[in-house]
C-alpha positions as CSV (number, residue, x, y, z in Angstrom):
1,M,-0.1,0.0,0.1
2,N,2.9,2.5,0.8
3,V,4.1,1.8,-2.8
4,V,0.9,2.9,-4.2
5,T,0.7,5.9,-1.8
6,Y,4.2,7.0,-2.8
7,S,3.3,6.5,-6.6
8,S,0.2,8.4,-6.1
9,L,2.2,11.2,-4.7
10,C,4.8,11.3,-7.1
11,L,2.0,11.1,-9.9
12,S,0.4,14.0,-8.2
13,L,3.6,16.2,-8.3
14,F,4.0,15.3,-11.9
15,L,0.6,16.4,-12.8
16,V,0.9,19.5,-10.8
17,T,4.2,20.6,-12.4
18,S,3.2,19.6,-15.9
19,F,0.6,21.8,-17.8
20,F,-1.9,19.6,-18.9
21,I,-4.8,20.4,-21.6
22,H,-7.1,17.5,-22.2
23,P,-6.7,16.2,-25.8
24,S,-10.2,17.3,-27.1
25,N,-9.0,20.9,-26.2
26,A,-5.8,20.4,-28.4
27,A,-7.8,19.5,-31.8
28,A,-7.3,23.2,-32.9
29,T,-3.4,22.8,-32.8
30,T,-3.4,19.4,-34.6
31,T,-2.7,20.9,-37.8
32,T,0.4,22.7,-36.5
33,I,1.8,19.8,-34.8
34,Q,4.9,18.0,-36.3
35,P,5.2,14.9,-34.2
36,S,8.7,13.8,-33.2
37,N,10.0,10.5,-34.5
38,L,9.2,8.7,-31.3
39,V,5.7,10.0,-31.2
40,N,5.2,9.0,-35.0
41,K,6.6,5.5,-34.0
42,V,4.1,5.1,-31.2
43,C,1.2,6.6,-32.8
44,N,1.4,4.7,-35.8
45,Q,0.9,1.6,-33.9
46,T,-2.4,2.6,-32.5
47,S,-5.8,2.6,-33.8
48,N,-6.4,6.4,-33.9
49,Y,-3.3,8.3,-34.9
50,T,-4.9,11.7,-34.3
51,F,-6.0,10.9,-30.9
52,C,-2.7,9.7,-29.9
53,V,-0.8,12.6,-31.3
54,E,-3.3,15.0,-29.6
55,S,-3.2,13.1,-26.3
56,L,0.6,13.2,-26.2
57,Y,1.0,16.7,-27.4
58,A,-1.4,17.9,-24.7
59,N,1.9,17.7,-22.4
60,P,4.4,20.6,-23.5
61,K,7.2,18.1,-22.5
62,T,6.4,15.8,-25.3
63,P,8.2,17.3,-28.4
64,H,11.5,16.7,-26.7
65,A,10.5,13.5,-24.5
66,N,12.7,10.3,-24.8
67,R,10.9,7.0,-24.2
68,Q,10.9,7.3,-20.4
69,E,9.5,10.8,-20.3
70,L,7.0,9.7,-22.9
71,A,6.0,6.7,-20.7
72,Y,5.6,9.1,-17.7
73,I,3.4,11.4,-19.8
74,I,1.0,9.0,-21.2
75,F,0.8,7.0,-17.9
76,G,0.1,10.2,-16.1
77,S,-2.5,11.2,-18.8
78,A,-4.4,7.8,-18.3
79,Y,-4.2,8.1,-14.5
80,L,-5.5,11.6,-14.8
81,N,-8.4,10.4,-16.9
82,A,-9.3,7.3,-14.8
83,T,-9.4,9.5,-11.6
84,S,-11.3,12.2,-13.2
85,T,-13.8,9.7,-14.3
86,Q,-13.9,8.3,-10.9
87,E,-14.9,11.5,-9.4
88,H,-17.5,12.1,-12.1
89,I,-19.0,8.8,-11.4
90,A,-19.3,9.8,-7.8
91,K,-21.1,13.0,-8.4
92,L,-23.4,11.1,-10.9
93,L,-24.3,8.7,-7.9
94,N,-24.8,11.6,-5.6
95,K,-27.1,13.1,-8.3
96,N,-29.0,9.9,-9.5
97,A,-29.1,8.3,-6.1
98,N,-32.2,6.4,-6.8
99,T,-32.5,6.0,-10.5
100,S,-32.3,2.7,-12.4
101,Q,-28.8,3.7,-13.4
102,R,-27.5,3.5,-9.9
103,P,-26.4,-0.2,-10.1
104,L,-24.8,0.4,-13.3
105,L,-22.9,3.4,-11.8
106,L,-21.8,1.4,-8.7
107,R,-20.5,-1.3,-11.2
108,C,-18.5,1.6,-13.1
109,A,-17.2,2.9,-9.7
110,R,-15.5,-0.5,-9.0
111,D,-14.2,-0.8,-12.6
112,Y,-12.7,2.7,-12.4
113,T,-11.1,1.8,-8.8
114,K,-9.4,-1.1,-10.4
115,A,-8.4,1.1,-13.3
116,V,-6.9,3.8,-11.0
117,S,-5.0,1.2,-9.1
118,K,-3.5,-0.5,-11.8
119,L,-2.6,2.9,-13.4
120,A,-0.7,3.9,-10.0
121,V,1.1,0.6,-9.8
122,A,2.2,1.1,-13.3
123,Y,3.4,4.4,-12.6
124,G,5.3,3.1,-9.5
125,D,6.9,0.6,-11.9
126,L,8.2,3.3,-14.0
127,D,9.6,5.0,-10.9
128,S,11.4,1.8,-10.1
129,E,12.3,1.1,-13.7
130,T,10.2,-2.2,-13.7
131,Y,8.8,-2.4,-17.2
132,N,7.7,-5.8,-17.7
133,S,4.2,-5.5,-16.4
134,L,3.5,-2.2,-17.8
135,A,1.5,-3.5,-20.8
136,N,-0.7,-5.7,-18.5
137,Y,-1.7,-3.0,-16.1
138,S,-2.7,-0.7,-19.1
139,R,-4.8,-3.8,-20.8
140,T,-6.4,-4.2,-17.2
141,A,-7.3,-0.6,-17.0
142,S,-8.8,-0.7,-20.6
143,A,-10.6,-3.8,-19.7
144,A,-12.3,-1.8,-16.9
145,A,-13.6,0.8,-19.2
146,D,-14.9,-1.8,-21.3
147,D,-16.8,-3.5,-18.4
148,C,-18.2,-0.1,-17.5
149,Q,-19.5,0.4,-20.9
150,A,-20.9,-3.0,-21.1
151,A,-22.8,-2.3,-17.8
152,F,-24.8,0.4,-19.9
153,K,-25.7,-2.2,-22.7
154,G,-29.0,-1.4,-24.0
155,T,-29.3,1.9,-22.5
156,H,-27.7,5.5,-22.5
157,S,-24.2,5.5,-20.8
158,P,-23.2,8.9,-19.3
159,L,-19.8,7.7,-19.5
160,T,-19.2,6.6,-22.9
161,T,-16.7,9.5,-24.1
162,R,-14.9,8.8,-20.8
163,N,-14.7,5.1,-21.3
164,K,-13.5,5.6,-25.0
165,D,-10.6,8.0,-24.0
166,L,-9.4,5.8,-21.3
167,K,-9.4,2.8,-23.7
168,G,-7.5,5.2,-26.3
169,L,-4.9,6.4,-23.6
170,C,-4.3,2.7,-22.5
171,E,-3.7,1.7,-25.9
172,I,-1.2,4.3,-26.3
173,C,0.2,2.9,-22.7
174,V,0.7,-0.6,-24.3
175,V,2.4,0.9,-27.3
176,V,4.7,2.7,-25.1
177,S,5.3,-0.1,-22.9
178,K,6.6,-2.1,-25.8
179,L,9.5,0.5,-26.3
180,F,11.0,-1.2,-23.0
181,V,10.7,-4.7,-24.2
182,T,14.0,-6.2,-25.3
183,S,14.0,-8.8,-28.0
């Protein structure tokens, strides 16, 4: 538990010291972005190149980032997205205390608790330069977003965009994780 707490503290400090813009707010700058070779290499391996570039370049440190720094950037972004969604779910639960969506939101709350936990552990692994499980942690966080979305099957989900964003960020995390795998 101390590792997760320490990792959370380090992650919080990283996020406070980094100027962070949500990827959807960076859309206007997409045409002026000339992705670095590293960003190109990563984003060309994702299902949504534009989302990947916008997500990475939402952080001003990206243009000159090496693979380690890029890993901190994307895992920090995924963690921030997951914690923000977790807070949003809590607000929805308070607002919709007695609606039919309550059990679905409770399921999503559990899913996002798992996602946040795995991303915090992954961030801690970056600190200790332990890279072998990063992709698995990312996949688990992505699966949590899938599970949350599946809970709303047949009904409108107030979390569709957030789930999609976390899945996209986790996909980038998986690709970045592969930069540390030696063959």
